[in-house]
All heavy atoms as a GROMACS GRO file, in nm:
protein
  621
    1MET      N    1   4.562   9.702   8.379
    1MET     CA    2   4.708   9.710   8.365
    1MET      C    3   4.772   9.613   8.463
    1MET      O    4   4.741   9.616   8.581
    1MET     CB    5   4.752   9.853   8.392
    1MET     CG    6   4.899   9.873   8.379
    1MET     SD    7   4.931  10.051   8.394
    1MET     CE    8   5.099  10.052   8.361
    2PRO      N    9   4.864   9.527   8.415
    2PRO     CA   10   4.924   9.429   8.504
    2PRO      C   11   5.014   9.496   8.608
    2PRO      O   12   5.078   9.598   8.583
    2PRO     CB   13   5.004   9.340   8.411
    2PRO     CG   14   5.017   9.412   8.284
    2PRO     CD   15   4.908   9.513   8.279
    3LEU      N   16   5.016   9.432   8.724
    3LEU     CA   17   5.098   9.484   8.832
    3LEU      C   18   5.246   9.462   8.806
    3LEU      O   19   5.330   9.546   8.833
    3LEU     CB   20   5.057   9.417   8.963
    3LEU     CG   21   5.126   9.464   9.090
    3LEU    CD1   22   5.104   9.613   9.109
    3LEU    CD2   23   5.073   9.387   9.210
    4PHE      N   24   5.279   9.344   8.748
    4PHE     CA   25   5.417   9.312   8.719
    4PHE      C   26   5.434   9.291   8.569
    4PHE      O   27   5.353   9.227   8.505
    4PHE     CB   28   5.460   9.184   8.792
    4PHE     CG   29   5.454   9.196   8.940
    4PHE    CD1   30   5.347   9.146   9.011
    4PHE    CD2   31   5.556   9.260   9.009
    4PHE    CE1   32   5.341   9.159   9.149
    4PHE    CE2   33   5.551   9.273   9.146
    4PHE     CZ   34   5.443   9.223   9.217
    5LYS      N   35   5.541   9.345   8.516
    5LYS     CA   36   5.571   9.328   8.374
    5LYS      C   37   5.639   9.193   8.354
    5LYS      O   38   5.737   9.162   8.421
    5LYS     CB   39   5.662   9.441   8.327
    5LYS     CG   40   5.692   9.436   8.179
    5LYS     CD   41   5.777   9.553   8.137
    5LYS     CE   42   5.806   9.546   7.989
    5LYS     NZ   43   5.893   9.655   7.946
    6LYS      N   44   5.586   9.112   8.264
    6LYS     CA   45   5.645   8.982   8.235
    6LYS      C   46   5.766   9.001   8.146
    6LYS      O   47   5.758   9.062   8.041
    6LYS     CB   48   5.541   8.894   8.166
    6LYS     CG   49   5.588   8.754   8.142
    6LYS     CD   50   5.478   8.670   8.081
    6LYS     CE   51   5.527   8.530   8.057
    6LYS     NZ   52   5.423   8.446   7.998
    7ARG      N   53   5.880   8.950   8.189
    7ARG     CA   54   6.003   8.959   8.111
    7ARG      C   55   6.033   8.825   8.046
    7ARG      O   56   6.012   8.722   8.107
    7ARG     CB   57   6.121   9.000   8.199
    7ARG     CG   58   6.106   9.140   8.247
    7ARG     CD   59   6.231   9.214   8.279
    7ARG     NE   60   6.352   9.182   8.212
    7ARG     CZ   61   6.409   9.259   8.120
    7ARG    NH1   62   6.350   9.368   8.079
    7ARG    NH2   63   6.525   9.228   8.070
    8ALA      N   64   6.082   8.830   7.926
    8ALA     CA   65   6.123   8.708   7.857
    8ALA      C   66   6.252   8.658   7.919
    8ALA      O   67   6.343   8.737   7.944
    8ALA     CB   68   6.142   8.737   7.709
    9ALA      N   69   6.259   8.532   7.944
    9ALA     CA   70   6.380   8.474   8.002
    9ALA      C   71   6.472   8.428   7.891
    9ALA      O   72   6.428   8.370   7.792
    9ALA     CB   73   6.343   8.356   8.091
   10GLY      N   74   6.597   8.456   7.907
   10GLY     CA   75   6.696   8.414   7.809
   10GLY      C   76   6.808   8.337   7.877
   10GLY      O   77   6.818   8.334   7.999
   11LYS      N   78   6.890   8.277   7.797
   11LYS     CA   79   7.005   8.204   7.849
   11LYS      C   80   7.125   8.296   7.851
   11LYS      O   81   7.139   8.383   7.765
   11LYS     CB   82   7.033   8.082   7.761
   11LYS     CG   83   6.920   7.983   7.757
   11LYS     CD   84   6.949   7.872   7.659
   11LYS     CE   85   6.829   7.782   7.646
   11LYS     NZ   86   6.842   7.689   7.536
   12PRO      N   87   7.216   8.278   7.946
   12PRO     CA   88   7.337   8.359   7.948
   12PRO      C   89   7.415   8.345   7.817
   12PRO      O   90   7.426   8.235   7.763
   12PRO     CB   91   7.417   8.302   8.065
   12PRO     CG   92   7.318   8.230   8.148
   12PRO     CD   93   7.210   8.182   8.054
   13GLY      N   94   7.463   8.455   7.766
   13GLY     CA   95   7.542   8.453   7.644
   13GLY      C   96   7.462   8.463   7.516
   13GLY      O   97   7.518   8.458   7.407
   14GLU      N   98   7.330   8.478   7.525
   14GLU     CA   99   7.248   8.495   7.405
   14GLU      C  100   7.243   8.643   7.369
   14GLU      O  101   7.228   8.729   7.456
   14GLU     CB  102   7.106   8.445   7.426
   14GLU     CG  103   7.094   8.296   7.429
   14GLU     CD  104   6.949   8.252   7.440
   14GLU    OE1  105   6.868   8.323   7.500
   14GLU    OE2  106   6.920   8.145   7.387
   15TRP      N  107   7.255   8.671   7.241
   15TRP     CA  108   7.255   8.809   7.193
   15TRP      C  109   7.141   8.826   7.093
   15TRP      O  110   7.108   8.734   7.019
   15TRP     CB  111   7.388   8.842   7.125
   15TRP     CG  112   7.501   8.842   7.222
   15TRP    CD1  113   7.577   8.735   7.259
   15TRP    CD2  114   7.548   8.952   7.298
   15TRP    NE1  115   7.669   8.773   7.352
   15TRP    CE2  116   7.655   8.907   7.378
   15TRP    CE3  117   7.511   9.087   7.306
   15TRP    CZ2  118   7.724   8.989   7.464
   15TRP    CZ3  119   7.581   9.170   7.391
   15TRP    CH2  120   7.686   9.121   7.470
   16PHE      N  121   7.082   8.944   7.092
   16PHE     CA  122   6.969   8.976   7.005
   16PHE      C  123   6.994   9.110   6.939
   16PHE      O  124   7.067   9.193   6.991
   16PHE     CB  125   6.839   8.983   7.086
   16PHE     CG  126   6.800   8.853   7.148
   16PHE    CD1  127   6.852   8.815   7.270
   16PHE    CD2  128   6.714   8.767   7.083
   16PHE    CE1  129   6.817   8.694   7.328
   16PHE    CE2  130   6.678   8.646   7.140
   16PHE     CZ  131   6.730   8.610   7.263
   17TYR      N  132   6.929   9.131   6.823
   17TYR     CA  133   6.930   9.262   6.758
   17TYR      C  134   6.788   9.316   6.766
   17TYR      O  135   6.694   9.255   6.715
   17TYR     CB  136   6.975   9.253   6.612
   17TYR     CG  137   6.980   9.388   6.548
   17TYR    CD1  138   7.089   9.472   6.570
   17TYR    CD2  139   6.877   9.435   6.469
   17TYR    CE1  140   7.094   9.598   6.513
   17TYR    CE2  141   6.881   9.562   6.412
   17TYR     CZ  142   6.990   9.642   6.436
   17TYR     OH  143   6.995   9.767   6.382
   18CYS      N  144   6.771   9.432   6.831
   18CYS     CA  145   6.641   9.495   6.845
   18CYS      C  146   6.611   9.580   6.723
   18CYS      O  147   6.685   9.673   6.691
   18CYS     CB  148   6.635   9.579   6.972
   18CYS     SG  149   6.478   9.667   6.988
   19LEU      N  150   6.503   9.547   6.653
   19LEU     CA  151   6.463   9.620   6.533
   19LEU      C  152   6.404   9.757   6.568
   19LEU      O  153   6.415   9.850   6.489
   19LEU     CB  154   6.360   9.539   6.455
   19LEU     CG  155   6.408   9.402   6.408
   19LEU    CD1  156   6.291   9.316   6.364
   19LEU    CD2  157   6.510   9.418   6.298
   20GLU      N  158   6.346   9.769   6.685
   20GLU     CA  159   6.285   9.895   6.729
   20GLU      C  160   6.391   9.999   6.764
   20GLU      O  161   6.385  10.113   6.722
   20GLU     CB  162   6.195   9.868   6.850
   20GLU     CG  163   6.126   9.990   6.905
   20GLU     CD  164   6.010  10.037   6.819
   20GLU    OE1  165   5.958   9.959   6.738
   20GLU    OE2  166   5.972  10.154   6.834
   21HIS      N  167   6.490   9.956   6.844
   21HIS     CA  168   6.593  10.048   6.892
   21HIS      C  169   6.720  10.046   6.806
   21HIS      O  170   6.810  10.126   6.828
   21HIS     CB  171   6.629  10.013   7.037
   21HIS     CG  172   6.512  10.024   7.128
   21HIS    ND1  173   6.451   9.913   7.182
   21HIS    CD2  174   6.443  10.131   7.171
   21HIS    CE1  175   6.350   9.952   7.258
   21HIS    NE2  176   6.342  10.083   7.252
   22LYS      N  177   6.726   9.952   6.711
   22LYS     CA  178   6.842   9.938   6.622
   22LYS      C  179   6.972   9.922   6.700
   22LYS      O  180   7.070   9.990   6.675
   22LYS     CB  181   6.851  10.057   6.526
   22LYS     CG  182   6.720  10.088   6.458
   22LYS     CD  183   6.735  10.096   6.311
   22LYS     CE  184   6.612  10.132   6.236
   22LYS     NZ  185   6.486  10.078   6.272
   23LYS      N  186   6.968   9.829   6.798
   23LYS     CA  187   7.087   9.804   6.878
   23LYS      C  188   7.092   9.659   6.921
   23LYS      O  189   6.993   9.587   6.918
   23LYS     CB  190   7.090   9.895   7.001
   23LYS     CG  191   6.983   9.867   7.102
   23LYS     CD  192   7.000   9.952   7.227
   23LYS     CE  193   6.902   9.902   7.333
   23LYS     NZ  194   6.940   9.940   7.464
   24VAL      N  195   7.211   9.618   6.962
   24VAL     CA  196   7.236   9.482   7.009
   24VAL      C  197   7.205   9.477   7.158
   24VAL      O  198   7.237   9.569   7.232
   24VAL     CB  199   7.383   9.442   6.982
   24VAL    CG1  200   7.416   9.309   7.045
   24VAL    CG2  201   7.410   9.439   6.833
   25GLU      N  202   7.140   9.366   7.200
   25GLU     CA  203   7.105   9.348   7.341
   25GLU      C  204   7.156   9.213   7.387
   25GLU      O  205   7.148   9.115   7.314
   25GLU     CB  206   6.953   9.348   7.359
   25GLU     CG  207   6.884   9.471   7.307
   25GLU     CD  208   6.733   9.458   7.311
   25GLU    OE1  209   6.681   9.344   7.316
   25GLU    OE2  210   6.668   9.562   7.307
   26GLU      N  211   7.205   9.208   7.510
   26GLU     CA  212   7.240   9.078   7.568
   26GLU      C  213   7.118   9.030   7.643
   26GLU      O  214   7.068   9.098   7.733
   26GLU     CB  215   7.359   9.088   7.663
   26GLU     CG  216   7.402   8.952   7.713
   26GLU     CD  217   7.531   8.954   7.791
   26GLU    OE1  218   7.577   9.062   7.828
   26GLU    OE2  219   7.584   8.845   7.816
   27GLY      N  220   7.068   8.915   7.603
   27GLY     CA  221   6.943   8.865   7.660
   27GLY      C  222   6.825   8.934   7.594
   27GLY      O  223   6.838   9.043   7.539
   28PRO      N  224   6.708   8.870   7.596
   28PRO     CA  225   6.591   8.930   7.532
   28PRO      C  226   6.533   9.044   7.617
   28PRO      O  227   6.469   9.019   7.718
   28PRO     CB  228   6.494   8.813   7.521
   28PRO     CG  229   6.533   8.722   7.633
   28PRO     CD  230   6.681   8.739   7.650
   29GLN      N  231   6.562   9.167   7.579
   29GLN     CA  232   6.513   9.281   7.654
   29GLN      C  233   6.386   9.339   7.593
   29GLN      O  234   6.303   9.395   7.663
   29GLN     CB  235   6.622   9.389   7.662
   29GLN     CG  236   6.743   9.341   7.738
   29GLN     CD  237   6.857   9.442   7.733
   29GLN    OE1  238   6.837   9.558   7.700
   29GLN    NE2  239   6.976   9.396   7.765
   30CYS      N  240   6.371   9.328   7.463
   30CYS     CA  241   6.254   9.380   7.393
   30CYS      C  242   6.163   9.264   7.352
   30CYS      O  243   6.206   9.150   7.349
   30CYS     CB  244   6.297   9.461   7.271
   30CYS     SG  245   6.378   9.615   7.315
   31PRO      N  246   6.037   9.293   7.319
   31PRO     CA  247   5.944   9.186   7.278
   31PRO      C  248   5.996   9.109   7.155
   31PRO      O  249   6.067   9.164   7.071
   31PRO     CB  250   5.816   9.262   7.242
   31PRO     CG  251   5.827   9.394   7.308
   31PRO     CD  252   5.973   9.424   7.318
   32ALA      N  253   5.959   8.983   7.147
   32ALA     CA  254   6.004   8.897   7.038
   32ALA      C  255   5.970   8.954   6.901
   32ALA      O  256   6.046   8.936   6.806
   32ALA     CB  257   5.944   8.757   7.053
   33LYS      N  258   5.857   9.024   6.889
   33LYS     CA  259   5.817   9.079   6.760
   33LYS      C  260   5.913   9.188   6.711
   33LYS      O  261   5.914   9.222   6.595
   33LYS     CB  262   5.675   9.134   6.766
   33LYS     CG  263   5.660   9.258   6.853
   33LYS     CD  264   5.517   9.309   6.852
   33LYS     CE  265   5.502   9.434   6.933
   33LYS     NZ  266   5.566   9.551   6.878
   34ASP      N  267   5.996   9.240   6.800
   34ASP     CA  268   6.086   9.350   6.767
   34ASP      C  269   6.233   9.309   6.761
   34ASP      O  270   6.321   9.395   6.764
   34ASP     CB  271   6.072   9.463   6.869
   34ASP     CG  272   5.937   9.530   6.865
   34ASP    OD1  273   5.875   9.531   6.756
   34ASP    OD2  274   5.893   9.580   6.969
   35ARG      N  275   6.262   9.180   6.756
   35ARG     CA  276   6.403   9.141   6.760
   35ARG      C  277   6.435   9.022   6.672
   35ARG      O  278   6.348   8.940   6.641
   35ARG     CB  279   6.444   9.114   6.905
   35ARG     CG  280   6.381   8.994   6.965
   35ARG     CD  281   6.433   8.967   7.107
   35ARG     NE  282   6.387   8.839   7.150
   35ARG     CZ  283   6.294   8.819   7.242
   35ARG    NH1  284   6.237   8.921   7.301
   35ARG    NH2  285   6.258   8.698   7.275
   36PHE      N  286   6.561   9.014   6.633
   36PHE     CA  287   6.618   8.898   6.566
   36PHE      C  288   6.706   8.828   6.668
   36PHE      O  289   6.774   8.893   6.747
   36PHE     CB  290   6.705   8.939   6.448
   36PHE     CG  291   6.631   8.984   6.324
   36PHE    CD1  292   6.695   9.064   6.231
   36PHE    CD2  293   6.502   8.947   6.299
   36PHE    CE1  294   6.631   9.106   6.116
   36PHE    CE2  295   6.436   8.988   6.184
   36PHE     CZ  296   6.502   9.067   6.092
   37GLY      N  297   6.712   8.698   6.661
   37GLY     CA  298   6.801   8.625   6.750
   37GLY      C  299   6.733   8.504   6.807
   37GLY      O  300   6.619   8.475   6.773
   38PRO      N  301   6.801   8.430   6.887
   38PRO     CA  302   6.927   8.463   6.952
   38PRO      C  303   7.048   8.431   6.864
   38PRO      O  304   7.042   8.345   6.777
   38PRO     CB  305   6.928   8.374   7.075
   38PRO     CG  306   6.850   8.253   7.034
   38PRO     CD  307   6.744   8.305   6.940
   39TYR      N  308   7.155   8.502   6.889
   39TYR     CA  309   7.283   8.480   6.824
   39TYR      C  310   7.382   8.435   6.929
   39TYR      O  311   7.370   8.468   7.047
   39TYR     CB  312   7.333   8.609   6.758
   39TYR     CG  313   7.244   8.655   6.645
   39TYR    CD1  314   7.145   8.750   6.667
   39TYR    CD2  315   7.258   8.602   6.518
   39TYR    CE1  316   7.062   8.792   6.565
   39TYR    CE2  317   7.174   8.643   6.414
   39TYR     CZ  318   7.077   8.738   6.439
   39TYR     OH  319   6.994   8.779   6.337
   40ALA      N  320   7.484   8.362   6.888
   40ALA     CA  321   7.583   8.308   6.980
   40ALA      C  322   7.683   8.413   7.027
   40ALA      O  323   7.745   8.397   7.132
   40ALA     CB  324   7.658   8.192   6.915
   41SER      N  325   7.699   8.521   6.951
   41SER     CA  326   7.796   8.623   6.990
   41SER      C  327   7.743   8.763   6.958
   41SER      O  328   7.651   8.780   6.878
   41SER     CB  329   7.928   8.603   6.914
   41SER     OG  330   7.912   8.633   6.777
   42ARG      N  331   7.803   8.860   7.023
   42ARG     CA  332   7.766   9.000   6.999
   42ARG      C  333   7.793   9.037   6.853
   42ARG      O  334   7.715   9.106   6.789
   42ARG     CB  335   7.844   9.091   7.093
   42ARG     CG  336   7.812   9.236   7.074
   42ARG     CD  337   7.889   9.328   7.171
   42ARG     NE  338   7.838   9.461   7.159
   42ARG     CZ  339   7.738   9.511   7.229
   42ARG    NH1  340   7.680   9.439   7.321
   42ARG    NH2  341   7.696   9.634   7.210
   43LYS      N  342   7.905   8.988   6.799
   43LYS     CA  343   7.943   9.020   6.661
   43LYS      C  344   7.837   8.969   6.562
   43LYS      O  345   7.802   9.040   6.468
   43LYS     CB  346   8.080   8.960   6.630
   43LYS     CG  347   8.132   8.999   6.495
   43LYS     CD  348   8.274   8.954   6.477
   43LYS     CE  349   8.321   8.999   6.341
   43LYS     NZ  350   8.455   9.053   6.342
   44GLU      N  351   7.786   8.847   6.583
   44GLU     CA  352   7.680   8.795   6.496
   44GLU      C  353   7.556   8.884   6.503
   44GLU      O  354   7.494   8.912   6.400
   44GLU     CB  355   7.642   8.653   6.537
   44GLU     CG  356   7.738   8.547   6.492
   44GLU     CD  357   7.688   8.409   6.532
   44GLU    OE1  358   7.570   8.376   6.505
   44GLU    OE2  359   7.767   8.333   6.589
   45ALA      N  360   7.519   8.925   6.623
   45ALA     CA  361   7.401   9.010   6.641
   45ALA      C  362   7.421   9.146   6.574
   45ALA      O  363   7.327   9.204   6.520
   45ALA     CB  364   7.369   9.027   6.789
   46GLU      N  365   7.543   9.199   6.578
   46GLU     CA  366   7.572   9.329   6.515
   46GLU      C  367   7.549   9.324   6.364
   46GLU      O  368   7.519   9.424   6.302
   46GLU     CB  369   7.716   9.370   6.544
   46GLU     CG  370   7.738   9.414   6.687
   46GLU     CD  371   7.884   9.438   6.721
   46GLU    OE1  372   7.974   9.402   6.639
   46GLU    OE2  373   7.911   9.490   6.831
   47HIS      N  374   7.564   9.206   6.305
   47HIS     CA  375   7.549   9.189   6.160
   47HIS      C  376   7.413   9.130   6.122
   47HIS      O  377   7.396   9.078   6.011
   47HIS     CB  378   7.662   9.101   6.105
   47HIS     CG  379   7.797   9.163   6.120
   47HIS    ND1  380   7.841   9.265   6.040
   47HIS    CD2  381   7.896   9.141   6.210
   47HIS    CE1  382   7.961   9.302   6.078
   47HIS    NE2  383   7.997   9.228   6.182
   48ALA      N  384   7.316   9.136   6.212
   48ALA     CA  385   7.185   9.074   6.189
   48ALA      C  386   7.116   9.128   6.065
   48ALA      O  387   7.061   9.052   5.985
   48ALA     CB  388   7.095   9.094   6.312
   49MET      N  389   7.118   9.259   6.045
   49MET     CA  390   7.049   9.316   5.929
   49MET      C  391   7.118   9.278   5.799
   49MET      O  392   7.052   9.249   5.699
   49MET     CB  393   7.040   9.469   5.942
   49MET     CG  394   6.954   9.514   6.059
   49MET     SD  395   6.787   9.448   6.057
   49MET     CE  396   6.722   9.529   5.913
   50GLU      N  397   7.250   9.274   5.800
   50GLU     CA  398   7.325   9.232   5.682
   50GLU      C  399   7.294   9.086   5.649
   50GLU      O  400   7.272   9.050   5.533
   50GLU     CB  401   7.475   9.250   5.708
   50GLU     CG  402   7.564   9.213   5.593
   50GLU     CD  403   7.711   9.234   5.626
   50GLU    OE1  404   7.743   9.330   5.699
   50GLU    OE2  405   7.791   9.152   5.579
   51THR      N  406   7.291   9.001   5.751
   51THR     CA  407   7.258   8.860   5.731
   51THR      C  408   7.118   8.845   5.674
   51THR      O  409   7.095   8.765   5.582
   51THR     CB  410   7.270   8.784   5.865
   51THR    OG1  411   7.403   8.799   5.915
   51THR    CG2  412   7.238   8.637   5.849
   52ALA      N  413   7.023   8.922   5.726
   52ALA     CA  414   6.885   8.916   5.677
   52ALA      C  415   6.877   8.959   5.530
   52ALA      O  416   6.808   8.895   5.451
   52ALA     CB  417   6.795   9.004   5.762
   53ARG      N  418   6.949   9.065   5.492
   53ARG     CA  419   6.950   9.109   5.352
   53ARG      C  420   7.005   9.000   5.261
   53ARG      O  421   6.951   8.974   5.153
   53ARG     CB  422   7.031   9.238   5.338
   53ARG     CG  423   6.953   9.364   5.365
   53ARG     CD  424   7.031   9.489   5.325
   53ARG     NE  425   7.152   9.506   5.403
   53ARG     CZ  426   7.158   9.567   5.521
   53ARG    NH1  427   7.050   9.616   5.574
   53ARG    NH2  428   7.272   9.580   5.585
   54GLU      N  429   7.115   8.938   5.304
   54GLU     CA  430   7.177   8.832   5.223
   54GLU      C  431   7.081   8.714   5.206
   54GLU      O  432   7.066   8.660   5.096
   54GLU     CB  433   7.307   8.786   5.287
   54GLU     CG  434   7.418   8.888   5.279
   54GLU     CD  435   7.540   8.850   5.362
   54GLU    OE1  436   7.539   8.744   5.429
   54GLU    OE2  437   7.636   8.928   5.362
   55ARG      N  438   7.015   8.675   5.314
   55ARG     CA  439   6.921   8.562   5.306
   55ARG      C  440   6.801   8.597   5.219
   55ARG      O  441   6.753   8.513   5.143
   55ARG     CB  442   6.875   8.522   5.446
   55ARG     CG  443   6.984   8.454   5.524
   55ARG     CD  444   6.938   8.417   5.662
   55ARG     NE  445   7.046   8.350   5.734
   55ARG     CZ  446   7.044   8.330   5.864
   55ARG    NH1  447   6.941   8.369   5.937
   55ARG    NH2  448   7.144   8.269   5.922
   56ASN      N  449   6.752   8.719   5.228
   56ASN     CA  450   6.640   8.761   5.144
   56ASN      C  451   6.676   8.753   4.997
   56ASN      O  452   6.597   8.708   4.914
   56ASN     CB  453   6.594   8.902   5.180
   56ASN     CG  454   6.513   8.906   5.307
   56ASN    OD1  455   6.462   8.805   5.354
   56ASN    ND2  456   6.501   9.024   5.364
   57LEU      N  457   6.797   8.797   4.962
   57LEU     CA  458   6.842   8.789   4.822
   57LEU      C  459   6.850   8.644   4.776
   57LEU      O  460   6.809   8.612   4.664
   57LEU     CB  461   6.980   8.855   4.808
   57LEU     CG  462   6.980   9.002   4.771
   57LEU    CD1  463   7.122   9.057   4.773
   57LEU    CD2  464   6.918   9.024   4.636
   58GLU      N  465   6.904   8.557   4.862
   58GLU     CA  466   6.912   8.415   4.826
   58GLU      C  467   6.772   8.358   4.800
   58GLU      O  468   6.751   8.286   4.704
   58GLU     CB  469   6.981   8.337   4.937
   58GLU     CG  470   7.129   8.362   4.948
   58GLU     CD  471   7.192   8.294   5.070
   58GLU    OE1  472   7.129   8.202   5.127
   58GLU    OE2  473   7.303   8.333   5.108
   59TRP      N  474   6.677   8.390   4.888
   59TRP     CA  475   6.542   8.337   4.874
   59TRP      C  476   6.471   8.395   4.752
   59TRP      O  477   6.398   8.326   4.684
   59TRP     CB  478   6.460   8.364   4.999
   59TRP     CG  479   6.506   8.285   5.118
   59TRP    CD1  480   6.567   8.162   5.118
   59TRP    CD2  481   6.497   8.323   5.254
   59TRP    NE1  482   6.596   8.122   5.246
   59TRP    CE2  483   6.553   8.220   5.332
   59TRP    CE3  484   6.446   8.435   5.320
   59TRP    CZ2  485   6.560   8.225   5.471
   59TRP    CZ3  486   6.453   8.439   5.458
   59TRP    CH2  487   6.509   8.335   5.532
   60GLU      N  488   6.493   8.522   4.724
   60GLU     CA  489   6.430   8.584   4.607
   60GLU      C  490   6.479   8.521   4.478
   60GLU      O  491   6.407   8.517   4.379
   60GLU     CB  492   6.458   8.734   4.605
   60GLU     CG  493   6.380   8.812   4.708
   60GLU     CD  494   6.423   8.957   4.717
   60GLU    OE1  495   6.503   9.003   4.633
   60GLU    OE2  496   6.376   9.025   4.810
   61ASN      N  497   6.603   8.474   4.478
   61ASN     CA  498   6.661   8.415   4.358
   61ASN      C  499   6.653   8.263   4.356
   61ASN      O  500   6.705   8.200   4.265
   61ASN     CB  501   6.806   8.461   4.343
   61ASN     CG  502   6.814   8.610   4.320
   61ASN    OD1  503   6.738   8.665   4.243
   61ASN    ND2  504   6.905   8.676   4.390
   62ASP      N  505   6.589   8.203   4.455
   62ASP     CA  506   6.577   8.058   4.462
   62ASP      C  507   6.452   8.015   4.384
   62ASP      O  508   6.341   8.051   4.421
   62ASP     CB  509   6.565   8.015   4.608
   62ASP     CG  510   6.567   7.864   4.626
   62ASP    OD1  511   6.541   7.792   4.527
   62ASP    OD2  512   6.594   7.820   4.738
   63PRO      N  513   6.469   7.936   4.278
   63PRO     CA  514   6.353   7.898   4.197
   63PRO      C  515   6.251   7.815   4.274
   63PRO      O  516   6.134   7.812   4.238
   63PRO     CB  517   6.415   7.817   4.083
   63PRO     CG  518   6.552   7.783   4.124
   63PRO     CD  519   6.594   7.882   4.228
   64LYS      N  520   6.289   7.749   4.382
   64LYS     CA  521   6.194   7.671   4.461
   64LYS      C  522   6.091   7.760   4.531
   64LYS      O  523   5.987   7.714   4.572
   64LYS     CB  524   6.268   7.587   4.565
   64LYS     CG  525   6.352   7.476   4.506
   64LYS     CD  526   6.419   7.395   4.613
   64LYS     CE  527   6.538   7.473   4.665
   64LYS     NZ  528   6.621   7.401   4.760
   65TRP      N  529   6.120   7.891   4.546
   65TRP     CA  530   6.030   7.981   4.616
   65TRP      C  531   5.934   8.052   4.523
   65TRP      O  532   5.847   8.126   4.567
   65TRP     CB  533   6.109   8.085   4.696
   65TRP     CG  534   6.168   8.027   4.818
   65TRP    CD1  535   6.294   7.979   4.834
   65TRP    CD2  536   6.103   8.007   4.944
   65TRP    NE1  537   6.312   7.931   4.960
   65TRP    CE2  538   6.196   7.948   5.031
   65TRP    CE3  539   5.976   8.034   4.992
   65TRP    CZ2  540   6.166   7.915   5.162
   65TRP    CZ3  541   5.946   8.000   5.123
   65TRP    CH2  542   6.041   7.942   5.206
   66HIS      N  543   5.947   8.032   4.393
   66HIS     CA  544   5.862   8.101   4.297
   66HIS      C  545   5.751   8.009   4.249
   66HIS      O  546   5.773   7.892   4.223
   66HIS     CB  547   5.945   8.150   4.178
   66HIS     CG  548   6.044   8.254   4.217
   66HIS    ND1  549   6.011   8.383   4.245
   66HIS    CD2  550   6.178   8.245   4.238
   66HIS    CE1  551   6.118   8.451   4.280
   66HIS    NE2  552   6.221   8.369   4.277
   67ASP      N  553   5.631   8.065   4.236
   67ASP     CA  554   5.517   7.988   4.188
   67ASP      C  555   5.529   7.969   4.037
   67ASP      O  556   5.600   8.039   3.966
   67ASP     CB  557   5.386   8.062   4.216
   67ASP     CG  558   5.359   8.069   4.366
   67ASP    OD1  559   5.408   7.981   4.439
   67ASP    OD2  560   5.289   8.162   4.408
   68ALA      N  561   5.453   7.873   3.988
   68ALA     CA  562   5.448   7.846   3.845
   68ALA      C  563   5.386   7.966   3.775
   68ALA      O  564   5.303   8.037   3.833
   68ALA     CB  565   5.367   7.722   3.818
   69PRO      N  566   5.421   7.994   3.650
   69PRO     CA  567   5.361   8.103   3.577
   69PRO      C  568   5.209   8.084   3.565
   69PRO      O  569   5.160   7.972   3.561
   69PRO     CB  570   5.426   8.097   3.439
   69PRO     CG  571   5.542   8.006   3.452
   69PRO     CD  572   5.520   7.921   3.573
   70ALA      N  573   5.137   8.192   3.557
   70ALA     CA  574   4.990   8.186   3.547
   70ALA      C  575   4.948   8.108   3.424
   70ALA      O  576   4.998   8.132   3.315
   70ALA     CB  577   4.932   8.328   3.545
   71GLY      N  578   4.857   8.012   3.443
   71GLY     CA  579   4.803   7.936   3.331
   71GLY      C  580   4.895   7.826   3.281
   71GLY      O  581   4.866   7.764   3.180
   72GLY      N  582   5.004   7.800   3.349
   72GLY     CA  583   5.095   7.696   3.300
   72GLY      C  584   5.165   7.625   3.414
   72GLY      O  585   5.144   7.655   3.529
   73ARG      N  586   5.245   7.527   3.375
   73ARG     CA  587   5.322   7.453   3.474
   73ARG      C  588   5.469   7.483   3.456
   73ARG      O  589   5.514   7.511   3.346
   73ARG     CB  590   5.303   7.302   3.452
   73ARG     CG  591   5.171   7.251   3.493
   73ARG     CD  592   5.159   7.101   3.475
   73ARG     NE  593   5.289   7.032   3.470
   73ARG     CZ  594   5.307   6.909   3.426
   73ARG    NH1  595   5.204   6.841   3.381
   73ARG    NH2  596   5.424   6.855   3.426
   74GLU      N  597   5.542   7.471   3.564
   74GLU     CA  598   5.687   7.484   3.552
   74GLU      C  599   5.743   7.352   3.506
   74GLU      O  600   5.696   7.246   3.547
   74GLU     CB  601   5.749   7.519   3.689
   74GLU     CG  602   5.736   7.663   3.724
   74GLU     CD  603   5.819   7.698   3.849
   74GLU    OE1  604   5.921   7.630   3.872
   74GLU    OE2  605   5.781   7.790   3.919
   75ASP      N  606   5.845   7.357   3.422
   75ASP     CA  607   5.912   7.235   3.380
   75ASP      C  608   6.016   7.199   3.484
   75ASP      O  609   6.090   7.284   3.531
   75ASP     CB  610   5.980   7.254   3.244
   75ASP     CG  611   5.877   7.274   3.135
   75ASP    OD1  612   5.764   7.225   3.149
   75ASP    OD2  613   5.911   7.341   3.034
   76ASP      N  614   6.022   7.071   3.521
   76ASP     CA  615   6.122   7.027   3.623
   76ASP      C  616   6.245   6.974   3.559
   76ASP      O  617   6.259   6.926   3.460
   76ASP     CB  618   6.060   6.921   3.715
   76ASP     CG  619   5.952   6.981   3.802
   76ASP    OD1  620   5.964   7.097   3.842
   76ASP    OD2  621   5.855   6.910   3.830
   0.00000   0.00000   0.00000
């Protein structure tokens, strides 16, 4: 067990959304695997999950992200 806990260093004014605790944090307080960010403002971080949902929908509906049908080619 390490004697000192390594903390992630952040820049002043960076905001993150912690997926584990479901809250906004100033500076990286939780591990990178558990957070979205950095965001420029607290308000942006508060809407992190909404932004992620919107981007996921865009990507799901983007034809560039879909593979060609099985056994055939996509027409360009």
